[in-house]
C-alpha angles and dihedrals in degrees: 000000000000122000116273114252120217092230090058093059119088119238088239089068091057090047089051091051089050089055090050095044090053094046095246088128130024125240094261092055090043093055092043093052092042089061089070088069097043102109129145109339091352098095120170093252090048092050092047091051091047094051100045119092119263105207098164096064101037107058111131099183114030121224092246097047105152092218091069142061100217133160146127123281135171126227133182122261102184095178095038129038106330113246113011127201118224142168110247116196138171137162111275096221095048116144119203127352121328138210114252136221132200107214112206121203131222124258095293108061133257100331127174093267093058092044087053091050090051090053091048090054091047090051088055088064108276141109106244132193119192108187125201109225088193091068094104088055095047101280134269104338098215099263133063099231093060091038092055091050090049095049090052087064092064125073118245089228092058092046090051087057089053091056093044087053088054088057089052091048092053091047089062094045110118092221095051119102091211096257111113130178137178134224121187139175128216103321084013091055089058090048090051089055091048092049088054088054095046103039117061091185096051105127100207140351129204115186116187109207091330131165111261126240120243120274088248090060097049094083088062092062115104102159120092110250133218109191126193122196136172121228094220092050096089092163094066104018089054088071094054101086092058092045091050091049090053092047091051093045090054096043095242123168113242146143120203135187132189111201111217120235090003125132131221105279093031092146094057104097094191096072134054090249085075114118108196097198095046093042095051093046093047091048093049090051089048095053091044089051093051091045088057097049108026104044 
């Protein structure tokens, strides 16, 4: 059987995977509904294999990259989950103090994709800290299905405190210049928005397809925002007009982009929802944005 091509898969399959990835349907229902699209060479096992993340073959910056100092640390989160494990990275040849970035994972813990993103941002000239909100439950278990089930057992409010504590940890880092931003993806995009609400001294926030704060919370935002949305992601992008109206009404500083024909998760290069053009452009804009506000 030949390899499945992205263009041969109906959009409804990606929408179905989005429902599954966000726990709106269970695995049994996902497989059952997926069978409706299993025609010809597109068998259910083939579609499942096609849709699942491939971490092994899609690492851009390896864990032992000699250009970086990168390793796991723990930091206290008194209002969240106790001591939290995170990946702390910075460029090895850095001179002087650096801006810092909290990197917030999706709804499945600190998986290899998010660790890779944290290393990419560090290589661009920043100190990065990518926490694992699953630490109180034993940490990311090695696969996303179990990770997603584990993360559902923690409250979003507690996890938000864990990421705010990461901000506080970076603030005390001797190599940090005091300017700290946040970038988050999916669940992490929502956390990035909430950190902008909660932290008046946050220097910059970049939510990727993240849930928006309420209109009542928008006046509390002080950080400049760079917001990335996908046109096919109606679930999240549908909330953007109201958020933009609130940002405008309150005179907030923001830039926003909706990437055409892109799905939720388009930056994640380990799944077929990945859109190379949109992802690379969004990442360039992200690094340029952080260069402007964190250095």
